SEDOTOR-218215 format. One record per residue: residue in one letter; x, y, z of N, C-alpha, C in turn. Coordinates in steps of 0.02 Angstrom, whole numbers, padded with zeros to 5 digits, always signed. Example, Ala and Ser with C-alpha at 12.3 -4.5 7.8 and 13.67 -1.06 7.14 Angstrom:
A+00660-00284+00390+00615-00225+00390+00660-00165+00390/S+00642-00112+00354+00684-00053+00357+00645+00002+00394/
//
This chain:
M-00384+00958-00079-00315+00942-00047-00280+01002-00033/S-00251+01006+00034-00219+01070+00057-00149+01072+00017/S-00132+01136+00023-00062+01149-00024-00011+01107+00005/D+00001+01095+00076+00054+01062+00106+00046+00989+00078/A-00012+00960+00073-00016+00888+00050+00002+00879-00020/A-00026+00938-00066-00005+00939-00132+00073+00940-00144/V+00109+00985-00103+00181+00986-00098+00210+00920-00083/D+00181+00885-00028+00202+00824-00007+00195+00774-00062/L+00138+00768-00101+00124+00726-00146+00174+00734-00207/S+00184+00794-00229+00222+00806-00282+00301+00789-00265/S+00317+00796-00204+00383+00782-00185+00390+00699-00184/L+00341+00669-00161+00337+00594-00161+00342+00565-00235/I+00306+00597-00280+00302+00573-00349+00370+00588-00379/R+00402+00642-00365+00464+00662-00390+00519+00612-00368/G+00520+00593-00299+00564+00544-00271+00556+00479-00300/A+00489+00462-00308+00471+00390-00326+00496+00381-00405/K+00491+00438-00442+00510+00432-00512+00588+00422-00519/Q+00619+00445-00468+00691+00442-00465+00716+00378-00436/G+00671+00336-00414+00690+00266-00388+00691+00265-00308/D+00679+00321-00275+00678+00324-00201+00628+00276-00175/M+00643+00220-00146+00598+00173-00119+00553+00196-00065/D+00579+00246-00021+00540+00272+00033+00477+00314+00003/A+00495+00350-00055+00445+00391-00086+00396+00336-00121/Q+00421+00286-00149+00373+00241-00176+00327+00210-00129/D+00359+00189-00070+00313+00163-00016+00268+00219+00010/G+00284+00281+00015+00238+00327+00034+00180+00339-00015/L+00191+00333-00077+00140+00342-00124+00089+00275-00120/I+00116+00223-00108+00080+00158-00102+00035+00168-00040/R+00070+00191+00018+00031+00195+00079-00026+00248+00068/Q-00013+00301+00035-00070+00352+00024-00124+00334-00022/Y-00115+00289-00064-00166+00269-00112-00188+00199-00098/Q-00165+00161-00055-00182+00090-00058-00259+00075-00031/K-00287+00116+00014-00357+00109+00028-00394+00124-00023/R-00382+00179-00058-00433+00209-00117-00432+00156-00173/I-00366+00137-00191-00362+00085-00243-00396+00020-00231/A-00392-00005-00170-00422-00066-00147-00497-00055-00145/A-00524+00004-00128-00597+00015-00126-00619+00015-00204/F-00584+00046-00242-00600+00048-00319-00599-00024-00345/L-00556-00063-00335-00549-00131-00356-00605-00177-00327/Y-00620-00165-00264-00677-00203-00235-00743-00182-00269/A-00750-00119-00270-00818-00094-00306-00818-00122-00381/M-00764-00129-00417-00768-00149-00483-00779-00230-00487/S-00747-00263-00444-00749-00336-00445-00800-00369-00403/G-00822-00336-00343-00872-00359-00300-00836-00417-00262/R-00777-00436-00269-00745-00498-00236-00686-00476-00193/S-00699-00479-00129-00643-00456-00079-00582-00500-00085/E-00583-00561-00107-00525-00605-00114-00478-00589-00171/L-00503-00547-00216-00460-00521-00272-00420-00458-00261/V-00445-00420-00216-00425-00347-00196-00351-00345-00187/E-00325-00388-00147-00254-00387-00130-00205-00399-00187/D-00225-00451-00224-00183-00472-00275-00186-00423-00331/L-00249-00393-00343-00255-00338-00400-00219-00274-00380/A-00224-00259-00315-00197-00196-00292-00116-00203-00290/Q-00093-00262-00278-00016-00270-00280+00000-00264-00353/T-00034-00288-00398-00017-00283-00469-00020-00210-00493/V-00060-00173-00471-00075-00103-00487-00006-00066-00458/F+00015-00079-00396+00068-00044-00368+00136-00067-00398/I+00142-00131-00423+00203-00145-00456+00203-00108-00521/K+00154-00109-00555+00149-00070-00621+00165-00005-00610/M+00138+00029-00558+00149+00101-00546+00220+00110-00538/V+00252+00074-00496+00328+00080-00488+00371+00077-00546/L+00352+00023-00586+00390+00015-00649+00375+00070-00695/A+00320+00101-00706+00299+00142-00753+00309+00217-00733/L+00328+00232-00663+00330+00301-00638+00381+00339-00683/P+00439+00311-00697+00487+00350-00731+00469+00380-00797/K+00413+00349-00824+00384+00372-00897+00328+00418-00883/L+00308+00429-00821+00254+00478-00813+00277+00550-00828/K+00236+00584-00876+00266+00645-00895+00231+00709-00859/E+00171+00697-00839+00136+00751-00804+00122+00728-00731/A+00161+00754-00680+00157+00727-00610+00087+00752-00588/D+00059+00806-00608+00000+00836-00580-00062+00793-00600/R-00045+00744-00645-00100+00698-00670-00092+00627-00642/F-00055+00623-00586-00030+00562-00556-00096+00520-00540/E-00141+00554-00500-00194+00519-00473-00243+00487-00529/A-00259+00526-00583-00295+00501-00635-00260+00447-00669/W-00191+00448-00673-00144+00403-00705-00148+00338-00665/L-00145+00342-00600-00145+00283-00558-00217+00246-00553/F-00270+00283-00560-00334+00255-00568-00348+00221-00635/R-00318+00249-00683-00316+00216-00749-00281+00149-00753/L-00219+00151-00714-00185+00088-00713-00223+00040-00671/A-00257+00063-00621-00306+00010-00582-00358-00010-00626/R-00393+00028-00666-00444+00010-00715-00415-00044-00758/N-00354-00026-00783-00323-00082-00838-00315-00143-00804/V-00286-00145-00744-00266-00207-00713-00334-00249-00699/Y-00392-00212-00675-00455-00246-00670-00479-00267-00731/L-00479-00230-00790-00504-00256-00854-00462-00320-00879/D-00394-00315-00875-00350-00373-00888-00378-00438-00852/H-00383-00428-00784-00407-00493-00746-00474-00515-00772/Y-00521-00462-00785-00592-00479-00803-00589-00521-00867/R-00547-00498-00913-00544-00533-00977-00516-00604-00972/R-00462-00608-00927-00433-00677-00915-00485-00724-00882/E-00522-00698-00837-00572-00734-00800-00624-00760-00849/R-00649-00717-00892-00701-00734-00947-00671-00786-00979/L-00610-00787-01010-00580-00829-01048-00571-00898-01014/R-00553-00894-00952-00543-00955-00911-00613-00985-00895/R-00664-00952-00887-00726-00979-00880-00750-01015-00943/F-00732-00988-01000-00747-01024-01064-00717-01086-01066/F-00657-01088-01052-00618-01154-01059-00616-01205-01006/V-00628-01185-00946-00627-01228-00886-00701-01245-00864/P-00710-01308-00858-00781-01328-00840-00793-01300-00765/F-00857-01289-00761-00889-01257-00698-00879-01312-00642/L-00853-01291-00588-00851-01335-00522-00879-01299-00471/E-00903-01332-00415-00933-01295-00357-00880-01252-00326/E-00818-01265-00325-00770-01218-00296-00759-01154-00332/H-00789-01148-00397-00786-01088-00435-00842-01044-00413/E-00889-01065-00379-00941-01026-00359-00927-00968-00322/Q-00948-00907-00327-00930-00850-00285-00969-00853-00220/V-00934-00836-00172-00966-00828-00107-00969-00754-00090/S-01031-00734-00075-01045-00667-00061-01014-00643+00003/T-00991-00580+00002-00960-00551+00054-01009-00530+00111/P-00995-00547+00174-01050-00530+00224-01055-00452+00235/V-01120-00434+00238-01136-00366+00237-01161-00348+00314/A-01146-00293+00338-01164-00276+00402-01239-00278+00414/P-01269-00298+00473-01336-00300+00482-01375-00230+00472/G-01426-00231+00450-01464-00160+00436-01440-00123+00380/S-01403-00154+00329-01377-00115+00275-01407-00138+00212/E-01476-00161+00213-01502-00184+00150-01502-00137+00094/R-01500-00071+00104-01488-00027+00048-01417-00028+00014/L-01371-00034+00065-01304-00036+00038-01295-00108+00001/E-01320-00157+00030-01314-00225-00001-01348-00218-00071/G-01409-00189-00073-01441-00185-00137-01400-00145-00192/L-01368-00092-00170-01328-00058-00211-01272-00090-00237/A-01235-00135-00192-01180-00175-00209-01203-00221-00266/V-01258-00254-00250-01286-00304-00301-01301-00270-00372/A-01333-00210-00359-01356-00185-00428-01296-00159-00465/L-01241-00132-00434-01181-00112-00458-01151-00169-00499/Q-01153-00228-00475-01122-00282-00505-01161-00315-00566/E-01223-00286-00572-01272-00307-00625-01252-00260-00689/L-01226-00207-00674-01203-00163-00733-01145-00188-00771/P-01140-00174-00834-01083-00184-00874-01022-00151-00849/P-00969-00188-00846-00908-00157-00825-00894-00079-00843/N-00902-00068-00909-00884+00002-00928-00930+00052-00896/Q-00988+00034-00880-01036+00080-00845-01022+00079-00770/R-01011+00028-00743-00995+00018-00672-00930+00056-00654/E-00883+00055-00693-00821+00090-00675-00830+00165-00678/L-00870+00193-00710-00881+00261-00709-00916+00283-00644/L-00969+00248-00624-01001+00261-00559-00953+00251-00501/V-00910+00198-00505-00866+00187-00451-00816+00245-00450/L-00790+00262-00507-00743+00317-00505-00770+00379-00482/L-00834+00399-00497-00862+00458-00476-00881+00456-00397/Q-00892+00395-00372-00898+00382-00299-00832+00399-00266/E-00777+00383-00301-00710+00393-00267-00696+00472-00265/R-00714+00503-00317-00700+00575-00318-00735+00607-00378/E-00754+00667-00372-00793+00703-00428-00745+00719-00489/W-00729+00669-00525-00681+00679-00581-00722+00717-00635/S-00691+00758-00680-00717+00792-00735-00737+00740-00788/Y-00782+00763-00828-00791+00715-00890-00727+00704-00931/E-00687+00755-00940-00628+00751-00972-00577+00702-00940/E-00569+00708-00876-00533+00656-00843-00556+00585-00847/L-00621+00579-00840-00654+00505-00848-00638+00483-00920/A-00643+00527-00965-00628+00507-01032-00551+00486-01047/A-00515+00521-01013-00443+00503-01025-00425+00435-00983/M-00458+00425-00928-00445+00362-00885-00476+00307-00923/T-00528+00313-00960-00570+00261-00986-00550+00249-01059/N-00509+00296-01082-00486+00291-01154-00541+00296-01202/S-00585+00346-01188-00643+00354-01232-00659+00430-01234/T-00712+00453-01278-00725+00518-01281-00768+00541-01229/V-00775+00613-01222-00814+00644-01162-00885+00625-01183/G-00914+00626-01249-00978+00608-01266-00995+00542-01245/A-00944+00494-01252-00957+00418-01231-00962+00413-01163/V-00919+00453-01122-00928+00446-01052-00997+00477-01025/K-01017+00531-01052-01079+00554-01028-01137+00506-01055/S-01136+00477-01109-01188+00428-01126-01185+00366-01082/R-01122+00344-01065-01117+00284-01026-01145+00296-00950/L-01133+00361-00922-01150+00379-00865-01227+00384-00856/F-01262+00409-00911-01330+00417-00909-01363+00348-00910/R-01339+00307-00954-01359+00241-00960-01346+00202-00890/A-01294+00204-00855-01282+00174-00795-01321+00199-00740/R-01329+00262-00738-01380+00289-00685-01451+00268-00700/T-01471+00271-00761-01534+00243-00778-01547+00169-00759/E-01501+00125-00778-01504+00060-00758-01504+00041-00684/L-01462+00086-00652-01449+00074-00577-01512+00094-00545/K-01549+00149-00566-01606+00163-00532-01662+00101-00545/R-01665+00081-00605-01712+00023-00622-01696-00042-00570/L-01631-00053-00564-01613-00107-00528-01609-00101-00450/L-01619-00044-00424-01616-00039-00353-01684-00059-00328/P-01689-00096-00267-01749-00115-00246-01794-00064-00200/Y-01771+00000-00201-01798+00050-00164-01803+00114-00197/E-01840+00160-00179-01852+00226-00210-01788+00264-00188/T-01761+00307-00237-01693+00348-00228-01719+00416-00217/
//
Protein backbone atom coordinates (compact mmCIF):
# COMPACT_ATOMS: atom_id res chain seq x y z
CA MET A 1 0.00 0.00 0.00
CA SER A 2 1.42 3.42 -0.93
CA SER A 3 1.94 6.03 1.78
CA ASP A 4 -0.83 8.21 0.24
CA ALA A 5 -3.25 5.29 0.42
CA ALA A 6 -2.18 4.59 4.02
CA VAL A 7 -2.74 8.23 4.98
CA ASP A 8 -6.09 8.24 3.20
CA LEU A 9 -7.12 5.00 4.94
CA SER A 10 -6.09 6.26 8.36
CA SER A 11 -8.03 9.51 7.81
CA LEU A 12 -11.07 7.48 6.70
CA ILE A 13 -10.79 5.33 9.83
CA ARG A 14 -10.38 8.37 12.05
CA GLY A 15 -13.40 10.09 10.48
CA ALA A 16 -15.52 6.93 10.57
CA LYS A 17 -14.70 6.42 14.26
CA GLN A 18 -16.03 9.93 14.92
CA GLY A 19 -19.29 9.19 13.09
CA ASP A 20 -18.53 10.81 9.72
CA MET A 21 -20.91 9.00 7.37
CA ASP A 22 -18.85 9.88 4.27
CA ALA A 23 -15.79 8.28 5.87
CA GLN A 24 -17.82 5.21 6.84
CA ASP A 25 -19.10 4.97 3.27
CA GLY A 26 -15.53 5.34 1.98
CA LEU A 27 -14.35 2.45 4.14
CA ILE A 28 -17.22 0.30 2.95
CA ARG A 29 -16.48 1.10 -0.70
CA GLN A 30 -12.79 0.39 -0.19
CA TYR A 31 -13.37 -3.05 1.37
CA GLN A 32 -16.68 -4.29 -0.03
CA LYS A 33 -15.22 -6.38 -2.87
CA ARG A 34 -12.56 -7.99 -0.69
CA ILE A 35 -15.02 -8.80 2.10
CA ALA A 36 -17.52 -10.16 -0.43
CA ALA A 37 -14.83 -12.35 -2.01
CA PHE A 38 -13.81 -13.63 1.43
CA LEU A 39 -17.42 -14.43 2.38
CA TYR A 40 -18.05 -16.15 -0.96
CA ALA A 41 -14.93 -18.27 -0.59
CA MET A 42 -15.96 -19.24 2.93
CA SER A 43 -19.59 -20.04 2.15
CA GLY A 44 -19.43 -21.11 -1.49
CA ARG A 45 -22.90 -19.59 -1.91
CA SER A 46 -23.26 -16.36 -3.87
CA GLU A 47 -26.81 -15.76 -2.61
CA LEU A 48 -25.48 -15.24 0.94
CA VAL A 49 -22.71 -12.80 0.18
CA GLU A 50 -24.75 -9.59 0.04
CA ASP A 51 -26.58 -10.23 3.32
CA LEU A 52 -23.46 -11.34 5.15
CA ALA A 53 -21.42 -8.41 3.83
CA GLN A 54 -24.15 -5.98 4.88
CA THR A 55 -24.06 -7.48 8.38
CA VAL A 56 -20.26 -7.13 8.46
CA PHE A 57 -20.40 -3.46 7.55
CA ILE A 58 -23.20 -2.68 9.98
CA LYS A 59 -21.16 -4.30 12.75
CA MET A 60 -18.10 -2.40 11.55
CA VAL A 61 -19.85 0.97 11.78
CA LEU A 62 -21.28 0.18 15.22
CA ALA A 63 -17.98 -1.13 16.62
CA LEU A 64 -15.57 1.39 15.04
CA PRO A 65 -15.62 3.79 18.01
CA LYS A 66 -14.25 0.95 20.18
CA LEU A 67 -11.37 0.15 17.78
CA LYS A 68 -8.20 0.97 19.71
CA GLU A 69 -5.51 0.34 17.08
CA ALA A 70 -6.41 1.98 13.79
CA ASP A 71 -3.37 0.40 12.11
CA ARG A 72 -4.94 -3.03 12.78
CA PHE A 73 -8.21 -2.06 11.06
CA GLU A 74 -7.90 -4.47 8.15
CA ALA A 75 -7.20 -7.52 10.34
CA TRP A 76 -10.01 -6.38 12.66
CA LEU A 77 -12.44 -6.07 9.72
CA PHE A 78 -11.61 -9.55 8.40
CA ARG A 79 -12.05 -10.94 11.89
CA LEU A 80 -15.51 -9.32 11.96
CA ALA A 81 -16.28 -10.94 8.59
CA ARG A 82 -15.06 -14.29 9.87
CA ASN A 83 -17.25 -14.03 12.95
CA VAL A 84 -20.31 -13.04 10.90
CA TYR A 85 -19.76 -16.06 8.65
CA LEU A 86 -19.25 -18.42 11.62
CA ASP A 87 -22.42 -17.12 13.30
CA HIS A 88 -24.36 -17.75 10.09
CA TYR A 89 -22.79 -21.21 9.70
CA ARG A 90 -23.76 -22.18 13.27
CA ARG A 91 -27.34 -20.94 12.82
CA GLU A 92 -27.60 -22.78 9.50
CA ARG A 93 -26.38 -26.04 11.03
CA LEU A 94 -28.87 -25.67 13.86
CA ARG A 95 -31.68 -24.83 11.44
CA ARG A 96 -30.90 -27.91 9.35
CA PHE A 97 -31.08 -30.01 12.48
CA PHE A 98 -34.58 -28.79 13.35
CA VAL A 99 -36.09 -28.14 9.91
CA PRO A 100 -36.92 -31.11 7.68
CA PHE A 101 -35.07 -31.18 4.36
CA LEU A 102 -37.10 -29.96 1.41
CA GLU A 103 -36.13 -29.68 -2.24
CA GLU A 104 -35.97 -25.88 -2.04
CA HIS A 105 -33.21 -26.23 0.58
CA GLU A 106 -30.95 -27.93 -1.92
CA GLN A 107 -27.98 -25.78 -2.88
CA VAL A 108 -27.68 -24.72 -6.48
CA SER A 109 -24.11 -24.56 -7.68
CA THR A 110 -22.80 -21.29 -8.99
CA PRO A 111 -22.07 -21.32 -12.73
CA VAL A 112 -18.37 -21.41 -13.53
CA ALA A 113 -16.82 -19.95 -16.66
CA PRO A 114 -16.14 -22.50 -19.41
CA GLY A 115 -12.62 -23.93 -19.41
CA SER A 116 -12.04 -23.36 -15.73
CA GLU A 117 -12.15 -26.96 -14.52
CA ARG A 118 -9.14 -26.34 -12.28
CA LEU A 119 -10.80 -23.33 -10.68
CA GLU A 120 -14.03 -25.27 -10.22
CA GLY A 121 -12.08 -28.17 -8.72
CA LEU A 122 -10.37 -25.80 -6.29
CA ALA A 123 -13.70 -24.24 -5.25
CA VAL A 124 -15.23 -27.68 -4.66
CA ALA A 125 -12.16 -28.87 -2.75
CA LEU A 126 -12.17 -25.73 -0.57
CA GLN A 127 -15.79 -26.38 0.39
CA GLU A 128 -14.81 -29.91 1.47
CA LEU A 129 -12.39 -28.56 4.07
CA PRO A 130 -13.54 -27.88 7.63
CA PRO A 131 -14.40 -24.17 8.07
CA ASN A 132 -11.47 -23.51 10.43
CA GLN A 133 -9.01 -24.78 7.78
CA ARG A 134 -10.82 -23.18 4.82
CA GLU A 135 -10.81 -19.75 6.46
CA LEU A 136 -7.02 -19.75 6.80
CA LEU A 137 -6.49 -20.63 3.15
CA VAL A 138 -9.02 -18.01 2.07
CA LEU A 139 -7.41 -15.36 4.26
CA LEU A 140 -3.99 -16.19 2.83
CA GLN A 141 -5.41 -15.98 -0.68
CA GLU A 142 -6.71 -12.51 0.19
CA ARG A 143 -3.35 -11.28 1.50
CA GLU A 144 -0.13 -12.68 2.94
CA TRP A 145 -1.08 -12.31 6.61
CA SER A 146 1.54 -13.23 9.21
CA TYR A 147 0.92 -16.23 11.45
CA GLU A 148 0.47 -13.80 14.35
CA GLU A 149 -2.20 -11.83 12.46
CA LEU A 150 -3.99 -15.04 11.48
CA ALA A 151 -3.88 -16.20 15.10
CA ALA A 152 -5.38 -12.91 16.28
CA MET A 153 -8.11 -13.00 13.61
CA THR A 154 -9.07 -16.60 14.35
CA ASN A 155 -8.74 -16.31 18.10
CA SER A 156 -6.15 -19.09 18.31
CA THR A 157 -2.44 -19.59 18.89
CA VAL A 158 0.30 -19.31 16.29
CA GLY A 159 1.00 -23.04 16.72
CA ALA A 160 -2.65 -23.88 16.05
CA VAL A 161 -2.63 -21.69 12.92
CA LYS A 162 0.49 -23.43 11.59
CA SER A 163 -0.98 -26.83 12.32
CA ARG A 164 -4.34 -26.05 10.71
CA LEU A 165 -2.63 -24.57 7.65
CA PHE A 166 -0.48 -27.67 7.26
CA ARG A 167 -3.53 -29.95 7.53
CA ALA A 168 -5.54 -27.73 5.17
CA ARG A 169 -2.83 -27.71 2.51
CA THR A 170 -2.32 -31.46 2.83
CA GLU A 171 -6.04 -32.16 2.55
CA LEU A 172 -6.45 -29.71 -0.34
CA LYS A 173 -3.69 -31.49 -2.27
CA ARG A 174 -5.44 -34.79 -1.66
CA LEU A 175 -8.82 -33.41 -2.80
CA LEU A 176 -7.66 -31.66 -5.96
CA PRO A 177 -8.30 -33.68 -9.10
CA TYR A 178 -5.04 -32.63 -10.75
CA GLU A 179 -1.34 -32.41 -10.03
CA THR A 180 -0.22 -29.16 -8.37
